[in-house]
A tleap script that builds the chain and sets N, CA, C and O, in Angstrom:
source leaprc.protein.ff14SB
mol = sequence {
  NMET SER LEU MET PHE THR LYS PRO GLY GLU
  VAL ASN HIE ILE LYS ARG VAL MET GLY ASP
  ASP ARG THR ARG LYS TYR LEU MET ASP MET
  GLY PHE VAL GLU GLY ALA PRO ILE THR VAL
  LEU SER ARG VAL SER GLY ASN LEU ILE VAL
  GLU ILE MET GLY THR ARG VAL ALA ILE ASP
  ARG SER MET ALA ASN ARG ILE ILE VAL GLY
  ARG GLY SER CLEU
}
set mol.1.N position { 165.809 -149.445 90.218 }
set mol.1.CA position { 165.793 -150.900 90.341 }
set mol.1.C position { 164.533 -151.226 91.151 }
set mol.1.O position { 163.926 -150.407 91.842 }
set mol.2.N position { 164.199 -152.553 90.983 }
set mol.2.CA position { 162.984 -153.048 91.783 }
set mol.2.C position { 163.645 -153.209 93.184 }
set mol.2.O position { 164.849 -153.371 93.378 }
set mol.3.N position { 162.581 -153.133 94.217 }
set mol.3.CA position { 162.988 -153.287 95.557 }
set mol.3.C position { 163.550 -154.614 95.869 }
set mol.3.O position { 164.380 -154.792 96.760 }
set mol.4.N position { 163.004 -155.679 95.000 }
set mol.4.CA position { 163.546 -157.019 95.142 }
set mol.4.C position { 165.098 -157.148 94.980 }
set mol.4.O position { 165.690 -158.124 95.440 }
set mol.5.N position { 165.710 -156.191 94.348 }
set mol.5.CA position { 167.111 -156.330 94.031 }
set mol.5.C position { 168.012 -155.522 95.010 }
set mol.5.O position { 169.210 -155.435 94.739 }
set mol.6.N position { 167.488 -154.887 96.201 }
set mol.6.CA position { 168.299 -154.344 97.022 }
set mol.6.C position { 168.829 -155.244 98.185 }
set mol.6.O position { 168.253 -156.288 98.493 }
set mol.7.N position { 169.918 -154.806 98.796 }
set mol.7.CA position { 170.448 -155.675 99.763 }
set mol.7.C position { 169.870 -155.306 101.136 }
set mol.7.O position { 169.586 -154.136 101.394 }
set mol.8.N position { 169.704 -156.250 101.973 }
set mol.8.CA position { 169.163 -156.013 103.325 }
set mol.8.C position { 170.207 -154.915 104.009 }
set mol.8.O position { 171.434 -154.968 103.930 }
set mol.9.N position { 169.507 -154.019 104.625 }
set mol.9.CA position { 170.388 -153.006 105.528 }
set mol.9.C position { 170.570 -151.709 104.718 }
set mol.9.O position { 170.815 -150.643 105.283 }
set mol.10.N position { 170.447 -151.822 103.380 }
set mol.10.CA position { 170.586 -150.687 102.564 }
set mol.10.C position { 169.425 -149.738 102.660 }
set mol.10.O position { 168.285 -150.193 102.572 }
set mol.11.N position { 169.645 -148.354 102.848 }
set mol.11.CA position { 168.595 -147.396 102.806 }
set mol.11.C position { 168.455 -146.839 101.284 }
set mol.11.O position { 169.379 -146.313 100.663 }
set mol.12.N position { 167.324 -147.016 100.864 }
set mol.12.CA position { 166.978 -146.530 99.524 }
set mol.12.C position { 165.729 -145.523 99.613 }
set mol.12.O position { 165.056 -145.395 100.636 }
set mol.13.N position { 165.511 -144.854 98.469 }
set mol.13.CA position { 164.301 -144.072 98.555 }
set mol.13.C position { 163.324 -144.517 97.270 }
set mol.13.O position { 163.787 -144.847 96.178 }
set mol.14.N position { 161.993 -144.474 97.562 }
set mol.14.CA position { 160.982 -144.960 96.568 }
set mol.14.C position { 161.108 -143.853 95.469 }
set mol.14.O position { 161.132 -142.649 95.727 }
set mol.15.N position { 161.180 -144.348 94.320 }
set mol.15.CA position { 161.091 -143.402 93.088 }
set mol.15.C position { 159.823 -143.528 92.314 }
set mol.15.O position { 159.422 -142.623 91.582 }
set mol.16.N position { 159.196 -144.656 92.482 }
set mol.16.CA position { 157.957 -144.886 91.723 }
set mol.16.C position { 157.232 -146.184 92.146 }
set mol.16.O position { 157.829 -147.241 92.352 }
set mol.17.N position { 156.002 -146.031 92.250 }
set mol.17.CA position { 155.132 -147.270 92.573 }
set mol.17.C position { 154.417 -147.678 91.323 }
set mol.17.O position { 153.748 -146.830 90.732 }
set mol.18.N position { 154.488 -148.749 90.924 }
set mol.18.CA position { 153.825 -149.217 89.669 }
set mol.18.C position { 152.650 -150.075 89.923 }
set mol.18.O position { 152.486 -150.592 91.027 }
set mol.19.N position { 151.845 -150.241 88.965 }
set mol.19.CA position { 150.736 -151.196 89.007 }
set mol.19.C position { 149.427 -150.395 88.674 }
set mol.19.O position { 149.463 -149.195 88.401 }
set mol.20.N position { 148.312 -151.104 88.713 }
set mol.20.CA position { 146.984 -150.485 88.453 }
set mol.20.C position { 146.577 -149.633 89.592 }
set mol.20.O position { 147.198 -149.662 90.655 }
set mol.21.N position { 145.597 -148.912 89.407 }
set mol.21.CA position { 145.142 -147.829 90.411 }
set mol.21.C position { 145.066 -148.531 91.767 }
set mol.21.O position { 145.676 -148.063 92.728 }
set mol.22.N position { 144.364 -149.595 91.865 }
set mol.22.CA position { 144.000 -150.341 93.288 }
set mol.22.C position { 145.342 -150.775 93.755 }
set mol.22.O position { 145.585 -150.558 94.942 }
set mol.23.N position { 146.291 -151.371 93.006 }
set mol.23.CA position { 147.605 -151.769 93.681 }
set mol.23.C position { 148.347 -150.666 94.119 }
set mol.23.O position { 149.031 -150.786 95.135 }
set mol.24.N position { 148.311 -149.485 93.432 }
set mol.24.CA position { 149.163 -148.313 93.804 }
set mol.24.C position { 148.544 -147.689 95.094 }
set mol.24.O position { 149.236 -147.257 96.016 }
set mol.25.N position { 147.157 -147.680 95.079 }
set mol.25.CA position { 146.493 -147.169 96.286 }
set mol.25.C position { 146.815 -148.156 97.547 }
set mol.25.O position { 147.149 -147.689 98.637 }
set mol.26.N position { 146.708 -149.338 97.348 }
set mol.26.CA position { 146.989 -150.214 98.503 }
set mol.26.C position { 148.450 -150.002 99.086 }
set mol.26.O position { 148.644 -149.949 100.301 }
set mol.27.N position { 149.408 -149.891 98.201 }
set mol.27.CA position { 150.842 -149.645 98.494 }
set mol.27.C position { 150.982 -148.263 99.296 }
set mol.27.O position { 151.620 -148.131 100.340 }
set mol.28.N position { 150.310 -147.310 98.662 }
set mol.28.CA position { 150.469 -146.001 99.096 }
set mol.28.C position { 149.940 -145.853 100.539 }
set mol.28.O position { 150.538 -145.224 101.413 }
set mol.29.N position { 148.744 -146.501 100.710 }
set mol.29.CA position { 148.157 -146.326 101.970 }
set mol.29.C position { 148.960 -147.026 103.039 }
set mol.29.O position { 148.788 -146.733 104.222 }
set mol.30.N position { 149.800 -147.910 102.676 }
set mol.30.CA position { 150.871 -148.599 103.724 }
set mol.30.C position { 152.023 -147.779 103.834 }
set mol.30.O position { 152.884 -148.145 104.635 }
set mol.31.N position { 152.233 -146.579 103.083 }
set mol.31.CA position { 153.280 -145.820 103.341 }
set mol.31.C position { 154.267 -145.839 102.178 }
set mol.31.O position { 155.267 -145.123 102.240 }
set mol.32.N position { 154.050 -146.592 101.159 }
set mol.32.CA position { 154.955 -146.757 100.018 }
set mol.32.C position { 154.752 -145.578 99.034 }
set mol.32.O position { 154.090 -145.726 98.006 }
set mol.33.N position { 155.314 -144.446 99.359 }
set mol.33.CA position { 154.988 -143.186 98.596 }
set mol.33.C position { 156.328 -142.743 98.028 }
set mol.33.O position { 157.378 -143.046 98.595 }
set mol.34.N position { 156.296 -142.045 96.936 }
set mol.34.CA position { 157.550 -141.564 96.300 }
set mol.34.C position { 158.346 -140.666 97.196 }
set mol.34.O position { 157.807 -139.776 97.853 }
set mol.35.N position { 159.669 -140.912 97.220 }
set mol.35.CA position { 160.554 -140.080 98.197 }
set mol.35.C position { 160.766 -140.710 99.564 }
set mol.35.O position { 161.727 -140.327 100.231 }
set mol.36.N position { 159.935 -141.662 100.043 }
set mol.36.CA position { 160.009 -142.255 101.332 }
set mol.36.C position { 161.293 -143.180 101.325 }
set mol.36.O position { 161.593 -143.930 100.396 }
set mol.37.N position { 162.031 -143.008 102.542 }
set mol.37.CA position { 163.068 -143.866 102.689 }
set mol.37.C position { 162.620 -145.327 103.018 }
set mol.37.O position { 161.604 -145.510 103.689 }
set mol.38.N position { 163.326 -146.308 102.579 }
set mol.38.CA position { 162.896 -147.675 102.741 }
set mol.38.C position { 164.126 -148.437 102.956 }
set mol.38.O position { 165.177 -148.096 102.414 }
set mol.39.N position { 164.033 -149.502 103.762 }
set mol.39.CA position { 165.185 -150.448 104.139 }
set mol.39.C position { 164.606 -151.779 104.159 }
set mol.39.O position { 163.582 -152.024 104.797 }
set mol.40.N position { 165.271 -152.695 103.435 }
set mol.40.CA position { 164.907 -154.186 103.404 }
set mol.40.C position { 165.729 -154.726 104.726 }
set mol.40.O position { 166.943 -154.655 104.916 }
set mol.41.N position { 164.768 -155.259 105.540 }
set mol.41.CA position { 165.349 -155.716 106.898 }
set mol.41.C position { 165.742 -157.217 106.547 }
set mol.41.O position { 166.868 -157.582 106.885 }
set mol.42.N position { 164.932 -158.086 105.917 }
set mol.42.CA position { 165.290 -159.427 105.727 }
set mol.42.C position { 164.379 -159.976 104.599 }
set mol.42.O position { 163.389 -159.379 104.177 }
set mol.43.N position { 164.807 -161.139 104.173 }
set mol.43.CA position { 164.131 -161.935 103.141 }
set mol.43.C position { 163.614 -163.238 103.619 }
set mol.43.O position { 164.392 -163.971 104.228 }
set mol.44.N position { 162.359 -163.621 103.407 }
set mol.44.CA position { 161.870 -164.866 103.937 }
set mol.44.C position { 161.156 -165.567 102.773 }
set mol.44.O position { 160.143 -165.034 102.321 }
set mol.45.N position { 161.575 -166.649 102.285 }
set mol.45.CA position { 160.942 -167.380 101.312 }
set mol.45.C position { 160.544 -166.466 100.040 }
set mol.45.O position { 159.479 -166.622 99.443 }
set mol.46.N position { 161.428 -165.577 99.716 }
set mol.46.CA position { 161.092 -164.660 98.489 }
set mol.46.C position { 160.336 -163.517 98.798 }
set mol.46.O position { 160.153 -162.649 97.945 }
set mol.47.N position { 159.807 -163.416 100.111 }
set mol.47.CA position { 159.093 -162.252 100.615 }
set mol.47.C position { 160.066 -161.338 101.336 }
set mol.47.O position { 161.139 -161.784 101.744 }
set mol.48.N position { 159.700 -160.004 101.510 }
set mol.48.CA position { 160.442 -159.153 102.143 }
set mol.48.C position { 159.784 -158.563 103.366 }
set mol.48.O position { 158.574 -158.354 103.459 }
set mol.49.N position { 160.789 -158.284 104.401 }
set mol.49.CA position { 160.291 -157.412 105.692 }
set mol.49.C position { 161.063 -156.180 105.366 }
set mol.49.O position { 162.271 -156.174 105.130 }
set mol.50.N position { 160.272 -155.122 105.369 }
set mol.50.CA position { 160.929 -153.814 105.020 }
set mol.50.C position { 160.550 -152.801 106.267 }
set mol.50.O position { 159.637 -153.044 107.056 }
set mol.51.N position { 161.285 -151.775 106.318 }
set mol.51.CA position { 161.110 -150.725 107.264 }
set mol.51.C position { 160.787 -149.461 106.472 }
set mol.51.O position { 161.631 -148.939 105.743 }
set mol.52.N position { 159.513 -148.959 106.629 }
set mol.52.CA position { 159.235 -147.806 105.889 }
set mol.52.C position { 158.340 -146.902 106.832 }
set mol.52.O position { 157.337 -147.320 107.412 }
set mol.53.N position { 158.816 -145.646 106.908 }
set mol.53.CA position { 158.132 -144.646 107.882 }
set mol.53.C position { 158.045 -145.132 109.312 }
set mol.53.O position { 157.057 -144.964 110.027 }
set mol.54.N position { 159.165 -145.752 109.674 }
set mol.54.CA position { 159.186 -146.228 111.017 }
set mol.54.C position { 158.422 -147.522 111.468 }
set mol.54.O position { 158.256 -147.835 112.646 }
set mol.55.N position { 157.992 -148.211 110.420 }
set mol.55.CA position { 156.936 -149.360 110.639 }
set mol.55.C position { 157.649 -150.378 109.736 }
set mol.55.O position { 158.265 -150.108 108.705 }
set mol.56.N position { 157.441 -151.783 110.371 }
set mol.56.CA position { 157.953 -152.845 109.649 }
set mol.56.C position { 156.765 -153.438 108.969 }
set mol.56.O position { 155.683 -153.531 109.550 }
set mol.57.N position { 156.970 -153.867 107.658 }
set mol.57.CA position { 155.837 -154.261 106.855 }
set mol.57.C position { 156.500 -155.548 106.045 }
set mol.57.O position { 157.658 -155.625 105.634 }
set mol.58.N position { 155.574 -156.418 105.943 }
set mol.58.CA position { 155.913 -157.739 105.184 }
set mol.58.C position { 155.212 -157.611 103.732 }
set mol.58.O position { 153.997 -157.426 103.669 }
set mol.59.N position { 155.938 -157.705 102.667 }
set mol.59.CA position { 155.325 -157.585 101.400 }
set mol.59.C position { 155.835 -158.958 100.576 }
set mol.59.O position { 156.878 -159.538 100.878 }
set mol.60.N position { 154.995 -159.367 99.550 }
set mol.60.CA position { 155.375 -160.493 98.698 }
set mol.60.C position { 156.251 -159.961 97.692 }
set mol.60.O position { 156.493 -158.763 97.541 }
set mol.61.N position { 156.718 -160.917 97.006 }
set mol.61.CA position { 157.616 -160.669 95.840 }
set mol.61.C position { 156.834 -159.872 94.702 }
set mol.61.O position { 157.483 -159.061 94.041 }
set mol.62.N position { 155.660 -160.028 94.469 }
set mol.62.CA position { 154.991 -159.395 93.374 }
set mol.62.C position { 154.695 -157.884 93.660 }
set mol.62.O position { 154.724 -157.044 92.760 }
set mol.63.N position { 154.408 -157.587 94.966 }
set mol.63.CA position { 154.462 -156.226 95.348 }
set mol.63.C position { 155.704 -155.554 95.420 }
set mol.63.O position { 155.762 -154.362 95.120 }
set mol.64.N position { 156.768 -156.222 95.807 }
set mol.64.CA position { 157.978 -155.632 95.840 }
set mol.64.C position { 158.690 -155.257 94.363 }
set mol.64.O position { 159.489 -154.347 94.141 }
set mol.65.N position { 158.216 -156.121 93.546 }
set mol.65.CA position { 158.681 -155.819 92.150 }
set mol.65.C position { 157.948 -154.600 91.539 }
set mol.65.O position { 158.353 -154.118 90.481 }
set mol.66.N position { 156.918 -154.115 92.162 }
set mol.66.CA position { 156.227 -152.904 91.763 }
set mol.66.C position { 156.889 -151.579 92.351 }
set mol.66.O position { 156.643 -150.470 91.879 }
set mol.67.N position { 157.613 -151.758 93.252 }
set mol.67.CA position { 158.210 -150.629 93.963 }
set mol.67.C position { 159.666 -150.457 93.389 }
set mol.67.O position { 160.521 -151.342 93.409 }
set mol.68.N position { 159.827 -149.151 92.860 }
set mol.68.CA position { 161.256 -148.890 92.083 }
set mol.68.C position { 161.843 -147.949 93.050 }
set mol.68.O position { 161.190 -147.006 93.496 }
set mol.69.N position { 163.083 -148.190 93.389 }
set mol.69.CA position { 163.898 -147.526 94.372 }
set mol.69.C position { 165.188 -147.147 93.746 }
set mol.69.O position { 165.597 -147.688 92.718 }
set mol.70.N position { 165.857 -146.160 94.412 }
set mol.70.CA position { 167.104 -145.666 94.149 }
set mol.70.C position { 167.858 -145.219 95.317 }
set mol.70.O position { 167.203 -144.969 96.328 }
set mol.71.N position { 169.287 -145.059 95.350 }
set mol.71.CA position { 169.986 -144.644 96.436 }
set mol.71.C position { 169.794 -143.300 96.905 }
set mol.71.O position { 169.752 -143.094 98.118 }
set mol.72.N position { 169.667 -142.316 96.037 }
set mol.72.CA position { 169.374 -141.032 96.300 }
set mol.72.C position { 167.935 -140.627 96.588 }
set mol.72.O position { 166.972 -141.366 96.382 }
set mol.73.N position { 167.865 -139.340 97.103 }
set mol.73.CA position { 166.414 -138.920 97.432 }
set mol.73.C position { 165.844 -138.337 96.022 }
set mol.73.O position { 166.610 -138.143 95.078 }
set mol.74.N position { 164.541 -138.089 95.948 }
set mol.74.CA position { 163.987 -137.415 94.782 }
set mol.74.C position { 164.611 -136.070 94.780 }
set mol.74.O position { 164.330 -135.261 93.895 }
savepdb mol mol.pdb
quit
């Protein structure tokens, strides 16, 4: 499921990062890599604040829709 559909406070793991090469590289450089645990902390005007690899990151809806997550690890 897309990161946009997760509930705040739920710990999920990244299964896949979609998009063109530039978009995937941008997200991976910020720590959005397959297998990484990710938690949505809050939603603000359709954007998300997430915790990934011990860091809080804000991403917009279009980026969040490119991140596929699941409850279990890889």
